[in-house]
C-alpha positions as CSV (number, residue, x, y, z in Angstrom):
1,M,0.0,0.0,0.0
2,N,1.2,3.5,-0.7
3,A,1.0,6.3,1.9
4,L,-2.4,7.6,0.8
5,E,-4.0,4.2,1.0
6,T,-2.4,3.6,4.4
7,L,-3.7,6.9,5.6
8,L,-7.2,6.2,4.5
9,Y,-7.1,2.7,6.0
10,E,-6.0,4.2,9.4
11,V,-8.5,7.0,9.3
12,S,-11.4,4.5,8.6
13,K,-10.2,2.3,11.5
14,F,-10.2,5.3,13.8
15,F,-13.9,5.9,13.2
16,L,-15.1,2.4,14.0
17,A,-15.3,2.8,17.8
18,P,-17.2,6.2,17.6
19,V,-19.6,4.8,15.0
20,L,-20.3,1.7,17.2
21,V,-20.8,3.9,20.2
22,V,-23.3,6.1,18.3
23,L,-25.1,3.0,17.0
24,C,-25.4,1.7,20.6
25,L,-26.9,5.0,21.7
26,M,-29.3,5.1,18.8
27,F,-30.4,1.5,19.6
28,A,-31.0,2.4,23.2
29,Y,-32.9,5.5,22.1
30,A,-35.0,3.4,19.7
31,L,-35.8,0.9,22.5
32,F,-36.9,3.8,24.7
33,I,-39.0,5.3,21.9
34,F,-40.6,2.0,21.0
35,G,-41.5,1.5,24.7
36,T,-43.1,4.9,24.9
37,L,-45.0,4.2,21.7
38,L,-46.4,1.0,23.2
39,F,-47.3,2.9,26.4
40,D,-49.1,5.5,24.3
41,I,-50.9,2.8,22.3
42,A,-52.1,1.3,25.7
43,L,-53.2,4.8,26.8
44,R,-55.2,5.2,23.7
45,T,-56.7,1.8,24.0
46,L,-57.7,2.2,27.6
47,R,-58.6,5.9,27.8
48,G,-59.5,6.6,24.2
49,R,-56.6,9.1,23.9
50,G,-52.9,9.2,24.7
51,R,-50.6,12.0,25.7
52,Q,-51.4,15.2,23.8
53,P,-48.2,17.3,23.5
54,L,-49.7,19.9,21.1
55,H,-52.6,20.5,23.4
56,R,-50.1,21.1,26.3
57,F,-48.1,23.4,24.1
58,A,-51.2,25.3,23.0
59,A,-52.4,25.6,26.6
60,A,-49.0,26.9,27.8
61,R,-49.0,29.4,24.9
62,P,-52.6,30.5,24.3
63,G,-51.7,32.9,21.5
64,A,-49.5,30.4,19.6
65,S,-50.0,30.6,15.9
66,Q,-50.6,27.8,13.5
67,E,-47.1,28.0,12.3
68,S,-45.7,27.7,15.9
69,L,-47.9,24.7,16.4
70,E,-46.6,23.1,13.2
71,L,-43.0,24.0,14.2
72,H,-43.5,22.3,17.6
73,L,-44.9,19.2,15.8
74,L,-41.8,19.0,13.6
75,K,-39.6,19.5,16.7
76,L,-41.3,16.6,18.4
77,I,-40.7,14.2,15.5
78,E,-37.3,15.4,14.4
79,P,-35.2,13.1,16.6
80,L,-37.2,10.1,15.3
81,R,-36.7,11.2,11.7
82,I,-33.0,11.7,12.2
83,T,-32.5,8.4,13.9
84,S,-34.5,6.5,11.3
85,R,-32.4,7.9,8.5
86,I,-29.0,8.1,10.0
87,A,-28.9,4.7,11.7
88,P,-28.8,2.7,8.5
89,L,-26.0,4.9,7.1
90,L,-23.9,4.4,10.2
91,G,-24.7,0.7,10.1
92,L,-23.3,0.6,6.6
93,V,-20.2,2.5,7.8
94,A,-19.8,0.1,10.7
95,T,-20.1,-2.8,8.3
96,M,-17.6,-1.6,5.8
97,I,-14.8,-0.6,8.2
98,P,-14.2,-4.1,9.6
99,M,-14.3,-5.6,6.0
100,G,-10.8,-4.2,5.3
101,P,-9.2,-6.0,8.2
102,A,-11.3,-9.1,7.4
103,L,-10.0,-9.2,3.9
104,V,-6.4,-8.7,5.1
105,A,-7.0,-11.6,7.5
106,V,-8.3,-13.8,4.7
107,S,-5.2,-13.0,2.6
108,A,-3.0,-13.9,5.6
109,G,-4.8,-17.2,6.2
110,N,-6.1,-15.9,9.6
111,A,-9.7,-17.4,9.7
112,Q,-10.1,-16.3,13.3
113,G,-9.3,-12.6,12.6
114,M,-11.6,-12.7,9.6
115,A,-14.4,-14.2,11.7
116,Q,-14.0,-11.5,14.5
117,N,-14.2,-8.7,12.0
118,L,-17.2,-10.1,10.2
119,V,-19.0,-10.6,13.6
120,V,-18.5,-6.8,14.3
121,A,-19.7,-5.9,10.8
122,F,-22.8,-8.0,10.8
123,S,-23.8,-7.2,14.4
124,A,-23.4,-3.4,13.7
125,V,-25.7,-3.5,10.6
126,I,-28.3,-5.6,12.5
127,V,-28.4,-3.2,15.4
128,A,-28.6,-0.2,13.0
129,L,-31.4,-1.7,11.0
130,L,-33.4,-2.6,14.2
131,A,-32.9,1.0,15.5
132,A,-34.0,2.4,12.2
133,A,-37.1,0.2,12.0
134,M,-38.3,0.9,15.5
135,T,-37.8,4.7,15.1
136,Y,-39.4,4.7,11.7
137,L,-42.5,2.9,13.0
138,A,-42.7,5.3,15.9
139,L,-42.2,8.3,13.6
140,T,-45.0,7.1,11.3
141,V,-47.5,6.5,14.1
142,R,-46.6,9.7,16.0
143,R,-46.7,11.9,13.0
144,R,-50.3,10.7,12.3
145,W,-51.3,11.2,15.9
146,L,-49.8,14.7,16.0
147,L,-51.4,15.7,12.7
148,Q,-54.8,14.5,14.1
149,E,-54.1,16.5,17.2
150,L,-53.2,19.6,15.2
151,D,-56.3,19.3,13.1
152,E,-58.4,19.1,16.3
153,L,-56.8,22.2,17.7
154,L,-57.2,24.2,14.6
155,T,-60.8,23.0,14.1
156,R,-61.6,23.9,17.8
157,R,-59.9,27.4,17.3
158,S,-62.0,28.0,14.1
159,A,-65.2,27.0,15.9
160,T,-64.4,29.2,18.9
161,A,-63.6,32.1,16.6
162,A,-66.8,31.6,14.6
163,V,-68.9,31.5,17.8
164,A,-67.2,34.7,19.0
165,G,-67.9,36.4,15.7
166,L,-64.3,36.8,14.8
167,P,-63.0,36.3,11.3
168,V,-62.1,32.6,10.8
169,A,-58.8,31.8,9.2
170,M,-58.8,28.7,7.1
171,P,-56.4,26.0,8.4
172,A,-53.3,25.5,6.3
173,H,-53.0,22.4,4.3
174,L,-51.6,19.7,6.6
175,A,-49.9,17.8,3.8
176,E,-46.9,20.1,4.1
177,V,-46.3,18.9,7.6
178,A,-47.1,15.2,6.8
179,H,-44.2,14.4,4.6
180,G,-41.3,12.7,6.3
């Protein structure tokens, strides 16, 4: 190997540990989020409704505009969206980094070294895909719940304004917020 190839090889090996740590954190976050999703499903099944973060936000800020409600909705789902998209990318990185040493071990006839590197590679991608799947599921369900909650809030505001004789602003199209 020339100096540039050696440098790239060493740099990529340097990033394996940080990527694995971030993947473990994402997996722990995904487990937590999946647990809260199951809790909210149970609340909705037993009480007919779950936690309502937009209602709490609107109650704390009575003059909040529709845009601030939509911004808060996006803020609530942003960590889920980031995790569901970044975890597979980091899983690919954590898969590819050990492949270099595994190939070197194969060429040297070191089956044990190859096996150790492949275990890291495959374990990392499995953890990453599980984290992405759990957060994507939570993202999809929570986005629908939050959009329903936003629609209820805006409908209630419109009805209250109409009863009070105030001009009623038409709610913005929710499809802009719905895309992931």
